[in-house]
ROLUMNU-910100 format. One line per 4 residues: number of its first residue (from 1); for each residue x, y, z of N, C-alpha, C. Coordinates in Angstrom, 2 decimals, m for minus. Layout:
REM ROLUMNU-910100
NUM> X:Y:Z:X:Y:Z:X:Y:Z | ... .
//
This chain:
REM ROLUMNU-910100
1> 34.64:165.63:220.11:33.98:164.56:219.51:32.78:164.70:218.68 | 32.41:163.65:218.04:31.12:164.00:216.89:30.10:163.38:217.33 | 29.19:163.95:216.99:27.55:163.47:217.47:26.66:163.57:215.85 | 26.05:162.49:215.84:25.23:162.86:214.49:23.64:163.13:215.46 .
5> 23.10:164.19:214.53:21.61:164.69:215.16:20.76:165.09:214.20 | 19.31:165.46:214.33:18.76:165.82:213.53:19.03:167.29:212.90 | 19.13:167.68:211.43:19.36:169.00:211.11:18.21:169.82:211.63 | 18.89:170.70:212.27:18.20:171.74:212.36:18.03:173.57:211.88 .
9> 17.05:174.46:211.99:17.33:175.89:211.30:18.57:176.24:210.93 | 19.72:176.18:212.36:20.37:177.05:212.09:21.49:176.09:211.26 | 21.75:175.26:210.82:22.19:174.48:209.84:22.40:174.61:208.48 | 21.44:175.58:208.10:20.96:175.87:206.90:22.27:175.93:205.94 .
13> 23.00:177.05:206.42:23.93:177.60:205.79:25.17:176.44:205.39 | 25.76:175.85:206.20:26.76:174.80:206.27:25.98:173.58:205.53 | 24.87:173.47:205.86:24.17:172.40:204.99:24.05:172.32:203.76 | 23.94:173.72:203.16:23.48:174.25:201.59:25.23:174.08:200.93 .
17> 26.01:174.26:201.90:27.25:174.65:201.55:27.77:172.82:201.43 | 27.84:171.85:202.15:28.12:170.54:201.96:27.26:170.06:200.87 | 26.19:170.42:200.46:25.04:169.28:199.71:25.73:169.75:197.93 | 26.13:171.08:198.06:26.51:171.83:196.84:27.87:171.62:196.33 .
21> 28.51:170.64:197.49:29.70:170.52:197.19:30.10:168.84:197.37 | 28.97:168.33:197.48:29.00:166.67:197.02:29.06:166.10:196.30 | 29.17:166.67:194.79:29.71:166.26:193.79:28.28:165.84:192.84 | 28.22:165.33:191.37:27.56:164.46:190.86:27.06:163.04:191.53 .
25> 25.77:162.90:191.01:25.41:161.71:191.20:24.68:161.64:192.37 | 24.87:162.08:193.55:24.05:162.09:194.55:22.60:162.78:194.35 | 21.98:162.25:194.00:20.18:162.67:193.00:19.45:163.05:194.27 | 19.70:162.57:195.65:18.91:163.68:196.62:19.30:164.72:197.24 .
29> 20.72:165.21:196.51:21.14:166.09:197.52:21.34:167.02:195.74 | 20.07:167.97:195.46:20.03:168.47:194.14:21.16:169.92:194.71 | 21.65:170.19:193.25:22.44:171.49:193.54:21.57:172.96:193.25 | 20.73:173.24:193.84:19.61:174.14:193.86:19.19:174.72:195.30 .
33> 19.94:176.05:195.34:19.35:176.42:196.79:17.88:176.19:197.54 | 17.41:177.06:196.43:15.64:176.81:196.86:15.33:175.05:197.71 | 15.61:174.31:196.95:15.22:172.73:196.89:16.06:172.40:198.03 | 16.93:172.85:198.30:17.72:172.24:199.49:17.10:172.97:200.74 .
37> 16.74:174.16:200.67:16.39:174.90:201.44:14.71:173.90:202.54 | 14.03:173.81:201.34:12.61:172.89:201.30:12.54:171.65:201.70 | 14.25:170.87:201.31:14.49:169.61:202.13:14.50:169.60:203.76 | 15.18:170.79:203.87:15.73:171.56:205.07:14.38:171.17:206.16 .
41> 13.32:172.07:205.46:12.24:172.48:206.11:11.46:171.18:206.23 | 11.66:170.81:205.33:10.61:168.85:205.64:11.09:167.97:206.57 | 12.37:168.04:206.41:13.22:167.26:207.26:12.59:167.94:208.92 | 12.87:169.12:209.02:12.38:169.36:210.42:10.89:169.68:210.85 .
45> 9.98:169.46:210.14:8.54:169.02:209.97:7.96:167.50:210.26 | 8.98:166.87:209.57:8.89:165.12:209.47:9.43:164.80:210.87 | 10.72:165.50:211.64:10.69:164.72:213.14:10.18:165.45:214.13 | 9.39:166.58:213.87:8.16:167.09:215.14:6.70:166.21:214.68 .
49> 6.81:165.96:213.70:5.25:164.97:213.57:5.25:164.00:214.53 | 3.93:163.64:215.14:3.85:162.25:215.50:2.97:161.26:214.96 | 3.75:160.34:214.54:3.24:159.16:213.46:3.20:158.03:213.88 | 2.45:156.81:213.73:2.11:155.89:213.51:2.56:154.70:212.30 .
53> 2.55:155.29:211.31:2.75:154.93:209.57:3.63:155.62:208.72 | 4.53:154.82:208.17:5.30:156.18:207.59:4.24:156.60:206.35 | 4.88:157.52:205.96:4.20:158.47:204.71:5.68:159.42:204.14 | 4.64:160.51:203.84:6.11:161.13:203.11:6.67:161.97:204.04 .
57> 7.82:161.38:204.56:8.47:162.24:205.21:9.84:161.97:205.49 | 10.84:163.19:205.53:12.27:162.99:205.42:12.86:163.53:206.42 | 13.23:162.36:206.97:14.65:162.89:208.13:16.24:163.11:207.32 | 16.70:164.19:207.63:18.08:164.46:207.43:18.67:164.37:208.56 .
61> 20.18:163.68:208.77:20.54:164.15:209.79:21.98:164.87:209.75 | 22.95:164.93:210.63:23.98:165.57:210.42:24.95:165.58:211.15 | 26.19:165.06:210.68:27.53:165.11:211.68:28.23:166.00:212.09 | 28.16:166.12:213.46:28.69:167.92:214.24:29.96:167.51:214.58 .
65> 30.78:168.43:214.80:31.85:168.22:215.56:31.30:169.06:216.67 | 31.43:168.16:217.78:31.07:169.10:219.12:32.17:170.61:219.41 | 32.96:170.49:219.43:34.29:170.92:220.06:33.82:172.32:219.20 | 33.91:172.38:218.09:33.30:173.67:217.09:32.43:174.01:216.46 .
69> 31.42:172.92:216.45:30.00:173.12:215.88:29.56:173.00:213.74 | 30.91:172.67:213.89:31.10:172.27:211.96:30.93:170.93:211.82 | 29.85:171.35:210.80:29.25:169.97:210.19:30.37:169.17:208.97 | 30.38:168.29:209.29:31.27:167.41:208.38:30.73:166.31:207.49 .
73> 29.58:166.37:208.09:28.30:165.10:206.63:27.16:165.36:207.22 | 26.54:164.62:206.22:25.27:164.30:206.54:24.17:162.98:205.85 | 23.16:162.40:206.26:22.59:161.39:205.91:21.30:161.49:206.21 | 20.27:160.72:205.27:19.09:160.97:205.26:18.16:159.80:205.12 .
77> 17.09:159.56:205.48:16.00:158.54:205.44:14.45:159.41:204.78 | 14.33:158.78:203.01:12.55:159.01:203.17:11.88:157.59:203.49 | 10.81:157.75:204.47:9.94:157.05:205.05:9.69:155.98:204.33 | 8.72:156.45:202.96:8.23:155.86:201.82:8.68:156.44:200.60 .
81> 9.00:155.55:199.43:9.27:155.93:198.29:8.19:155.67:197.57 | 8.43:156.58:196.34:6.86:156.81:195.70:5.92:157.33:196.27 | 5.92:157.95:196.94:4.58:158.61:197.52:4.16:159.70:196.93 | 4.84:160.56:196.08:4.49:161.71:195.61:4.60:161.50:193.90 .
85> 5.84:160.61:193.63:6.31:160.31:192.04:6.73:158.61:192.42 | 6.30:157.98:191.07:6.74:156.82:190.64:8.15:156.86:191.08 | 8.75:155.54:191.68:10.36:155.41:192.12:10.66:154.44:190.56 | 11.46:155.14:189.86:11.66:154.18:188.66:12.98:153.68:188.70 .
89> 13.10:152.73:188.17:14.27:151.49:187.89:14.34:150.69:186.59 | 15.69:150.86:186.47:15.73:149.79:185.10:16.18:148.36:185.81 | 14.88:147.38:185.50:15.21:145.68:185.85:16.27:145.02:184.95 | 17.14:144.04:185.34:17.71:143.45:184.95:17.28:142.09:184.64 .
93> 16.86:141.65:183.43:16.09:140.35:182.91:16.96:139.37:182.22 | 16.24:138.63:182.24:17.01:137.47:181.37:16.46:136.38:180.58 | 16.24:136.46:179.42:15.51:135.14:178.65:16.69:134.13:178.35 | 16.13:132.76:178.85:17.26:131.67:178.98:17.06:130.70:177.94 .
97> 18.10:130.94:176.78:17.58:130.32:175.71:18.71:128.90:175.93 | 18.92:128.48:176.96:20.12:127.49:176.78:20.18:126.31:176.08 | 18.41:126.52:175.91:17.87:124.70:175.70:17.22:125.17:174.19 | 17.56:126.25:173.65:17.07:126.38:172.16:18.63:126.05:171.29 .
101> 18.38:125.38:170.35:19.73:124.79:169.31:19.37:125.41:167.96 | 20.46:125.77:167.49:20.08:126.13:165.71:21.42:125.69:165.18 | 21.21:124.93:164.29:22.44:123.68:163.61:23.32:123.18:164.16 | 22.81:122.57:165.97:23.78:122.21:166.80:24.31:123.32:167.89 .
105> 24.12:124.58:167.64:24.76:124.99:168.15:23.82:125.96:169.32 | 23.93:125.89:170.66:22.88:126.32:171.65:23.27:127.77:171.86 | 21.65:128.30:171.33:21.71:129.72:171.37:22.18:130.33:173.02 | 22.78:131.86:172.40:23.19:132.89:174.15:21.80:132.97:174.70 .
109> 21.88:132.77:176.06:20.76:133.70:176.80:20.98:135.41:176.75 | 19.71:136.14:176.75:19.76:137.32:176.21:19.56:138.07:178.05 | 20.40:138.98:178.06:20.07:139.87:179.15:19.63:141.22:178.61 | 18.56:141.68:179.47:18.11:143.23:179.03:17.53:143.48:179.94 .
113> 17.26:145.25:179.77:16.74:146.35:180.70:15.16:146.39:180.42 | 14.22:146.75:181.60:13.09:147.32:181.41:12.82:148.04:182.65 | 11.72:148.71:182.34:11.65:150.25:183.24:10.86:149.50:184.00 | 10.97:149.30:185.35:9.84:149.40:186.59:9.41:150.25:187.54 .
117> 8.55:150.61:187.87:7.88:151.82:188.72:7.60:151.04:190.02 | 7.50:152.13:191.41:7.06:151.70:192.09:5.98:153.10:193.35 | 4.83:152.69:193.23:4.27:153.51:194.05:4.07:152.87:195.84 | 4.28:153.96:196.75:4.21:153.44:198.10:5.36:152.25:198.43 .
121> 6.44:152.79:198.00:7.35:151.94:198.21:8.33:151.40:199.56 | 9.04:150.71:199.61:9.96:150.84:201.19:10.71:151.97:201.32 | 10.99:151.74:202.86:11.92:153.22:203.28:13.13:153.28:202.57 | 13.77:154.43:202.52:15.03:154.64:201.82:15.96:155.26:202.70 .
125> 17.27:154.65:202.46:18.69:155.22:202.75:19.01:156.27:201.80 | 19.10:157.76:202.23:19.53:158.60:200.93:20.74:159.49:201.54 | 21.07:160.19:200.77:21.88:161.60:200.93:23.07:161.32:202.04 | 23.90:160.36:201.85:24.54:159.78:202.47:26.08:160.56:201.85 .
129> 26.67:161.58:202.74:28.00:162.37:202.00:28.63:163.06:203.68 | 29.85:162.48:203.44:30.45:162.77:203.88:31.90:163.40:203.40 | 32.37:164.95:204.08:33.50:165.71:203.23:34.47:165.24:203.27 | 35.33:165.21:202.42:36.36:164.25:202.61:37.51:164.62:203.95 .
133> 37.33:165.60:204.67:38.52:166.03:205.78:37.97:165.04:206.78 | 36.76:164.96:206.76:36.18:164.14:207.87:36.08:162.15:207.66 | 36.80:161.86:206.74:36.89:160.59:206.17:37.96:159.79:206.67 | 37.77:159.25:208.53:38.67:158.96:209.01:37.90:158.57:210.16 .
137> 38.61:157.76:211.32:38.54:157.82:212.43:36.72:156.96:212.64 | 36.38:156.18:211.50:34.97:155.37:211.67:33.89:156.03:211.19 | 34.25:157.43:211.02:33.30:158.67:211.04:32.32:158.23:209.77 | 32.44:158.04:208.94:31.30:156.86:207.47:30.45:155.90:208.58 .
141> 31.09:155.51:208.84:30.44:154.00:209.69:29.39:154.78:210.44 | 29.95:155.58:211.45:29.06:155.98:212.12:27.49:156.98:211.55 | 27.91:157.85:210.68:27.04:158.35:210.04:26.10:157.48:209.00 | 26.29:156.34:208.78:25.48:155.39:207.85:24.67:154.75:208.72 .
145> 24.99:154.16:209.89:24.80:153.54:210.54:23.75:154.14:211.77 | 24.18:154.93:211.85:22.94:156.02:212.94:21.71:156.18:212.51 | 21.51:156.36:211.10:20.38:155.89:210.53:19.71:154.82:210.63 | 20.31:153.51:210.91:19.69:152.53:211.52:19.42:152.45:212.62 .
149> 20.04:153.31:213.78:19.88:153.18:215.03:18.45:154.09:215.24 | 18.51:154.91:214.10:17.05:155.85:214.56:15.66:155.29:214.18 | 16.21:154.60:213.35:15.00:153.32:212.20:14.59:152.37:213.44 | 15.50:152.06:214.44:15.48:150.79:215.62:14.52:151.73:216.65 .
153> 15.02:152.79:216.88:14.11:153.78:218.09:12.85:154.03:217.64 | 12.67:154.32:216.35:11.39:154.99:216.11:10.58:153.89:214.80 | 10.92:152.60:214.97:10.16:151.82:214.28:8.83:151.96:213.57 | 8.05:152.58:214.19:6.79:152.59:213.54:6.85:153.65:212.51 .
157> 7.66:154.63:212.58:7.92:155.37:211.30:8.59:155.26:210.25 | 8.88:153.72:209.92:9.43:153.26:208.69:8.83:151.89:208.05 | 8.70:151.46:206.86:8.62:150.62:206.25:9.07:148.77:206.87 | 8.28:147.99:206.40:8.74:146.56:206.60:10.40:146.10:205.97 .
161> 10.42:147.19:204.91:11.68:147.06:204.22:12.48:148.41:203.63 | 13.63:148.17:203.56:14.22:149.26:203.33:15.31:148.96:202.29 | 15.37:150.20:201.19:16.38:150.12:199.84:17.51:150.89:200.47 | 18.54:151.28:199.14:19.42:152.04:199.33:20.02:152.51:197.79 .
165> 19.95:153.64:197.27:20.28:153.69:195.70:21.60:154.16:195.79 | 22.59:153.57:195.64:24.04:153.79:195.43:24.56:154.68:194.09 | 24.98:155.67:194.28:25.93:156.23:192.94:26.36:155.48:192.05 | 25.99:155.47:190.90:27.10:154.11:189.90:28.50:154.97:189.47 .
169> 28.93:154.26:188.31:30.24:154.04:188.43:30.42:155.56:187.81 | 31.50:156.32:187.88:31.82:157.01:187.13:33.38:157.18:187.04 | 33.58:157.34:185.57:35.23:157.11:184.88:35.84:158.14:185.23 | 37.16:157.89:184.64:38.09:159.21:185.00:38.08:160.26:184.64 .
173> 37.21:160.37:183.66:36.97:161.92:183.02:35.83:162.71:183.48 | 35.36:161.49:184.87:34.08:162.45:185.79:32.83:162.21:185.08 | 32.96:161.28:183.78:31.64:161.04:183.04:30.88:159.61:183.69 | 29.30:159.48:183.47:29.04:158.30:183.80:28.59:157.60:182.34 .
177> 29.43:156.46:182.52:29.28:155.94:181.51:27.99:155.34:180.41 | 26.87:154.66:181.89:25.80:154.18:181.74:24.83:155.32:180.89 | 24.68:156.46:181.30:24.42:157.71:181.02:24.88:158.05:179.50 | 26.03:158.05:179.17:26.82:158.55:178.33:26.24:157.66:176.89 .
181> 26.42:156.37:177.42:26.29:155.43:176.09:24.58:154.82:175.95 | 23.90:154.80:177.05:21.95:154.57:176.81:21.64:155.65:177.10 | 21.11:156.67:177.68:20.16:157.63:178.46:20.72:159.00:177.25 | 21.90:159.27:176.92:21.64:160.15:176.07:21.77:160.25:174.46 .
185> 21.28:158.68:174.32:20.59:158.58:173.26:19.16:159.15:173.17 | 18.80:159.29:174.34:17.31:159.95:173.97:17.10:161.25:174.83 | 18.17:161.92:175.25:17.90:163.09:175.70:19.47:163.71:175.61 | 20.08:164.57:174.54:21.36:164.69:174.59:21.82:165.83:175.07 .
189> 22.13:165.45:176.66:22.49:166.44:177.60:23.45:165.96:178.52 | 24.10:166.66:179.22:25.11:166.70:180.18:24.29:165.90:181.62 | 25.33:164.83:182.20:24.78:164.10:183.10:24.15:165.51:184.53 | 24.53:165.85:184.77:24.23:167.70:185.94:23.20:168.00:185.53 .
193> 22.43:168.27:183.87:21.81:168.83:183.50:20.50:167.73:184.11 | 20.71:166.63:183.45:19.75:165.30:183.80:19.14:165.43:185.60 | 20.43:165.71:186.29:20.09:165.42:187.83:18.73:166.67:188.10 | 19.57:167.75:187.28:18.48:169.00:187.23:16.90:168.80:187.06 .
197> 16.79:168.32:186.03:15.45:167.56:185.74:15.04:166.57:186.51 | 15.58:165.69:187.25:14.85:164.87:188.03:14.35:165.70:189.05 | 15.10:166.73:189.43:14.59:167.17:190.70:12.64:168.14:190.24 | 13.03:168.39:188.92:11.87:169.12:188.68:10.55:168.80:188.00 .
201> 11.44:167.14:187.27:10.79:166.47:186.91:10.35:165.28:187.44 | 10.10:164.76:188.67:10.37:163.50:189.40:10.61:162.24:188.30 | 9.11:162.53:187.23:8.69:161.15:186.59:9.70:160.96:185.19 | 10.66:162.06:185.20:11.37:162.28:183.61:11.87:161.09:182.98 .
205> 12.13:159.64:184.04:12.34:158.37:183.39:11.43:158.07:182.36 | 10.01:157.53:182.57:9.31:157.76:181.88:9.05:158.31:180.88 | 9.14:159.57:180.86:9.13:160.34:179.52:10.46:160.19:178.42 | 11.49:159.95:178.98:12.38:159.94:177.75:13.06:158.74:177.94 .
209> 12.75:157.88:178.29:13.73:156.46:178.36:13.16:155.62:177.81 | 13.07:154.32:176.98:12.46:153.37:176.11:12.37:152.43:177.24 | 11.09:151.95:177.48:10.89:151.04:178.93:11.27:149.40:178.69 | 11.70:149.07:177.40:12.21:148.42:177.33:11.58:147.34:176.20 .
213> 12.45:146.07:175.58:13.61:145.53:176.29:14.81:146.25:175.45 | 15.80:146.76:176.30:17.31:146.95:175.96:18.27:145.85:175.56 | 18.53:145.78:175.51:19.79:144.46:174.99:21.16:145.07:175.59 | 21.52:144.16:176.80:22.56:144.52:177.53:23.76:144.41:176.17 .
217> 23.60:143.36:175.33:24.63:142.97:174.47:25.00:143.56:173.40 | 24.26:144.69:173.65:24.37:145.67:172.30:25.04:147.00:172.86 | 25.62:147.04:174.58:26.21:147.92:174.90:27.52:148.03:174.73 | 28.59:148.91:174.99:29.95:148.24:174.65:29.97:147.61:176.08 .
221> 31.24:146.69:176.06:31.38:145.52:177.08:32.51:146.49:178.21 | 32.83:147.52:178.28:32.72:148.58:179.28:32.15:148.79:180.02 | 30.23:149.19:179.38:29.39:149.91:179.87:28.69:148.80:180.37 | 28.57:147.63:179.76:28.11:146.18:180.72:28.78:146.03:181.62 .
225> 30.00:145.76:181.86:30.98:145.64:182.77:30.70:146.32:184.35 | 30.31:147.96:183.87:30.30:148.68:185.22:28.39:148.67:185.56 | 27.34:148.27:184.59:26.21:148.42:185.44:25.99:147.62:186.66 | 25.10:148.24:187.47:25.34:148.16:188.72:26.41:147.92:189.92 .
229> 27.52:148.90:189.16:28.55:148.99:189.98:28.59:150.64:190.76 | 28.90:150.39:191.80:28.63:151.59:192.50:29.90:152.77:192.38 | 30.03:154.00:192.54:31.20:155.09:192.13:32.58:154.64:193.10 | 33.59:154.45:193.09:34.76:154.11:193.78:34.19:154.60:195.29 .
233> 33.98:156.11:195.45:33.83:156.37:196.79:32.57:155.94:197.41 | 32.03:155.21:196.79:30.81:154.91:197.13:30.78:152.99:197.85 | 31.91:152.54:197.50:32.23:151.08:197.75:31.98:151.00:199.40 | 32.74:151.80:199.93:32.55:151.67:201.50:31.26:151.72:202.67 .
237> 30.64:152.86:201.37:29.09:152.38:201.75:28.55:151.51:201.73 | 28.69:150.66:201.06:27.68:149.64:200.09:28.57:148.04:200.79 | 29.44:148.38:201.55:30.15:147.02:202.06:29.84:147.60:203.71 | 29.45:148.59:204.23:28.58:148.79:205.40:27.28:148.16:205.37 .
241> 26.50:148.51:204.60:24.82:148.32:204.63:25.00:146.93:204.01 | 25.73:145.96:203.29:25.69:144.67:203.47:26.36:143.77:204.53 | 27.21:144.28:205.27:27.31:143.60:206.21:26.38:143.93:207.68 | 25.31:144.80:207.14:24.01:144.87:207.88:23.04:143.94:207.56 .
245> 23.12:143.34:206.16:21.92:142.45:205.69:21.63:143.08:204.12 | 21.81:144.26:203.89:21.00:144.46:202.69:21.90:143.23:201.70 | 21.13:142.88:200.45:21.45:142.54:199.21:21.34:143.37:198.08 | 21.84:143.15:197.05:21.91:143.64:195.77:20.65:143.23:194.87 .
249> 20.19:143.69:194.57:18.96:143.38:193.69:18.79:143.31:191.96 | 18.53:143.16:191.30:18.56:143.00:189.94:18.04:144.62:189.38 | 18.09:145.39:190.13:17.34:146.56:189.62:18.62:147.60:189.54 | 18.80:148.72:189.12:19.95:149.86:189.01:18.74:151.20:188.79 .
253> 19.71:151.66:188.72:19.50:153.46:188.73:19.23:153.59:187.11 | 17.96:154.49:186.61:18.24:154.43:185.11:18.73:155.24:184.53 | 19.75:156.34:185.61:20.25:157.27:184.61:21.77:156.84:185.10 | 22.11:156.35:186.19:24.03:156.33:186.21:24.09:154.66:186.30 .
257> 22.80:153.95:186.44:23.21:152.61:186.41:23.82:151.95:187.62 | 23.85:152.78:188.66:24.21:152.33:189.96:23.24:151.38:190.86 | 23.61:150.36:192.03:23.22:149.51:192.34:21.99:149.94:193.23 | 20.63:148.85:193.30:19.96:149.16:194.20:19.90:147.86:195.07 .
261> 20.03:148.19:196.46:19.94:147.42:197.54:18.79:147.55:198.33 | 18.44:146.15:199.16:17.35:146.05:199.59:17.40:145.23:201.19 | 16.88:145.57:201.95:16.98:144.53:203.07:15.56:144.26:204.21 | 15.21:143.39:204.79:13.79:143.43:205.34:14.35:144.07:206.62 .
265> 13.67:145.12:207.35:14.11:146.59:207.87:14.41:145.20:209.44 | 13.41:144.75:209.96:13.52:143.65:211.43:14.81:142.91:211.73 | 15.36:142.44:209.63:16.38:141.84:209.93:17.70:142.26:209.96 | 17.66:143.59:209.82:18.80:143.63:209.79:19.60:144.03:211.45 .
269> 21.09:143.77:211.15:21.76:143.46:212.30:21.29:144.67:213.41 | 21.56:145.83:213.29:21.46:146.76:214.31:19.85:146.43:215.05 | 18.84:146.38:213.97:17.74:146.40:214.29:17.26:145.46:215.18 | 17.75:143.94:214.71:17.90:143.14:215.84:18.41:142.82:216.66 .
273> 19.89:143.15:217.01:20.98:142.92:217.94:20.88:144.31:218.92 | 20.83:145.03:218.72:21.01:146.49:219.46:20.23:146.18:220.57 | 20.70:147.03:222.12:20.49:146.67:223.07:19.91:147.92:223.72 | 18.80:148.09:224.20:18.10:149.27:225.00:18.03:148.84:226.36 .
277> 18.74:149.85:227.20:19.29:149.43:228.95:19.09:150.77:229.32 | 18.81:150.61:230.45:18.79:151.58:231.64:20.24:152.36:231.94 | 20.83:153.25:231.77:22.14:153.99:232.04:22.16:153.76:233.50 | 23.16:152.76:234.05:23.50:152.73:235.60:24.43:153.40:235.97 .
281> 25.78:153.69:235.13:26.78:154.32:235.44:27.48:154.80:234.58 | 28.02:156.30:234.66:28.93:156.99:234.07:29.97:157.40:234.48 | 31.29:156.85:233.58:32.26:156.54:234.28:33.51:157.73:233.27 | 34.36:157.86:234.04:35.73:158.78:233.76:36.02:158.50:232.13 .
285> 36.20:158.97:231.28:36.90:159.13:229.94:38.47:158.24:230.16 | 38.87:156.89:229.18:39.57:156.24:229.38:40.28:156.11:228.03 | 41.58:155.57:227.55:42.08:155.66:226.39:41.85:154.00:225.73 | 40.45:153.83:226.03:40.22:152.54:225.22:39.53:153.09:223.82 .
289> 39.88:152.05:223.06:39.09:152.23:221.76:36.99:152.14:221.89 | 37.02:152.82:221.32:35.57:153.19:220.98:34.81:152.45:220.19 | 34.52:151.03:220.77:34.01:150.10:219.80:32.35:150.41:219.67 | 31.50:151.11:220.46:30.25:150.95:220.39:29.47:152.37:219.30 .
293> 28.55:152.27:218.85:27.58:153.05:218.31:26.48:153.07:219.78 | 26.28:154.51:220.07:25.38:154.55:221.27:24.68:155.56:220.95 | 23.06:155.72:221.29:21.86:156.76:221.28:21.25:156.78:222.54 | 20.95:158.28:222.50:19.87:158.12:223.73:18.59:157.67:223.07 .
297> 17.41:157.72:223.79:15.89:157.02:223.22:14.82:158.05:223.81 | 15.66:159.21:223.50:14.53:160.47:223.54:14.67:161.82:222.87 | 13.95:162.56:222.42:13.88:163.68:221.53:14.76:164.88:221.80 | 15.56:165.39:221.43:15.93:164.87:219.88:16.84:163.82:220.01 .
301> 17.01:163.12:218.75:17.59:161.95:218.89:19.38:162.64:218.46 | 19.98:161.53:219.61:21.67:161.49:219.48:22.50:160.65:219.51 | 23.52:160.41:218.44:24.16:159.17:217.99:25.52:159.55:217.94 | 26.53:158.56:218.69:27.95:159.01:218.74:28.57:157.25:218.61 .
305> 29.98:157.28:218.89:30.48:156.25:218.94:31.17:156.31:220.57 | 31.07:155.27:221.20:31.62:155.69:222.55:31.64:154.19:223.33 | 32.26:154.25:224.19:32.74:153.07:225.06:31.41:152.70:225.99 | 31.44:151.04:226.04:30.69:150.82:227.20:30.96:149.80:227.88 .
309> 30.76:149.58:229.50:31.09:148.87:230.18:29.91:147.92:230.53 | 29.35:146.67:230.44:28.91:145.85:230.89:29.14:145.11:232.14 | 28.40:145.20:233.37:28.84:144.37:234.38:27.86:144.11:235.37 | 27.28:142.82:235.18:26.30:142.09:235.90:24.61:142.78:235.60 .
313> 24.60:142.63:234.61:23.32:143.26:233.63:23.22:144.94:233.99 | 24.34:145.31:234.61:24.57:147.02:234.24:25.32:147.75:233.40 | 24.67:148.57:232.94:25.33:149.48:231.71:26.12:150.57:231.99 | 27.44:150.88:232.02:28.15:152.36:232.02:28.25:152.87:230.38 .
317> 28.74:153.93:230.63:29.10:154.51:229.31:30.30:155.84:229.87 | 31.39:155.98:228.83:32.13:157.01:229.18:31.53:158.24:229.16 | 32.31:159.58:230.19:31.97:160.70:230.31:31.26:161.53:229.37 | 32.47:161.32:228.48:31.98:162.27:227.05:31.05:161.64:226.08 .
321> 30.65:160.55:226.13:29.84:160.20:225.46:28.12:160.40:225.97 | 28.13:160.30:227.75:26.95:160.60:228.10:26.59:162.02:228.05 | 27.81:162.99:227.63:27.59:164.30:227.81:26.93:164.78:226.29 | 27.77:163.98:225.52:27.47:164.55:224.20:25.84:164.02:223.72 .
325> 25.49:163.15:224.34:24.31:162.45:224.04:23.04:162.98:224.99 | 23.42:164.02:226.10:22.48:164.91:227.31:22.01:163.60:227.82 | 22.72:162.65:228.52:22.43:161.13:229.20:22.90:161.43:230.63 | 21.89:160.92:231.63:21.92:161.00:232.96:21.93:159.43:233.21 .
329> 22.24:159.23:235.01:22.13:157.89:235.31:20.63:157.95:235.17 | 20.14:156.57:235.00:18.38:156.39:234.82:17.75:156.68:233.22 | 18.47:157.63:232.80:17.72:157.22:231.07:18.28:156.47:230.74 | 17.48:155.65:229.58:17.39:154.92:228.70:18.63:154.97:227.43 .
333> 19.37:154.01:227.44:20.23:154.27:225.95:20.27:152.84:225.42 | 20.62:153.29:223.96:20.76:152.35:223.19:22.19:152.13:222.66 | 22.80:150.52:222.80:23.84:150.30:221.67:24.06:149.28:221.50 | 25.11:149.11:220.14:25.50:148.01:219.60:26.56:148.00:219.27 .
337> 27.72:147.21:218.77:29.15:147.15:218.89:29.28:147.38:217.40 | 29.99:148.37:216.62:30.05:148.39:215.35:31.62:148.03:215.06 | 32.59:148.44:215.77:34.14:148.32:215.53:34.52:147.17:216.63 | 35.68:146.68:215.84:36.48:145.57:216.30:37.96:145.95:216.99 .
341> 38.58:145.54:218.04:39.60:146.13:218.78:40.82:146.71:217.73 | 40.79:145.93:216.12:41.68:146.29:215.38:41.50:147.46:214.64 | 40.01:147.53:214.68:39.62:148.99:213.86:40.06:150.40:214.12 .
//
């Protein structure tokens, strides 16, 4: 079975290997061992804190195969964005000129980009990566939504709003068209080097990119088409989040042009619709399809998919799930249906 749990010191080697192999564009997973070790240490410290209000915390989770201890993926949450450095985006605005006429011909509206920045911003889902060999059996959905289960269980640690910045479109040559056509005009380096700079100089967008306006009509049709579109491998993650209540904004990543999603935290389906109950029964495993995401309600947080039986307001779960979540009868258990019978 697979379990989602907070990252630990013993995970360092596997965590670094996963992060270094995650590919370009996941800016919250730097290709720098020192920075990755710092993130691991920060996460461990964040989980250990007693917190009433969100601050400069980072929570990293790993997907572990309980049979062999191997890690197949990771996901994270920033409690607040823009806490140490402003969070920077390009906002897509439009000048409506539909009522303006020249020689009887109406003028076209003008879409343009302008830089915006936020301090003390909302919570952010981040660092989602699942190794290719683990992209099966709904593990991506489990990994993504486990963060929302944690937020539900530890609501005071997170903001009233939550965002997700998704990796932008990459062409068949492995290039980010948005960077190649726009950003590279102001800093002529490869995108991979831009990522390194982001981690060393978080406010770099304000230093190298014009604050606007940048008229979209002056960019190629191909680049215009993919502005605000996610990388093809990120499309499933976007779908999962939008099913939960995230919506697309008119803001994009200033470097790769990827979309920014946002939601009211309390209105997310899992936050509003998951159930916390006392575990009354642990039954033997069956061949039923696991339809639920299930978590414990204690530290350390643990989460998995499993089988829930509801009868006369009593809650039971299958033995394997109870074991992997470290649950016994009388403990509290949280559950939410994330799969249908056909999935």
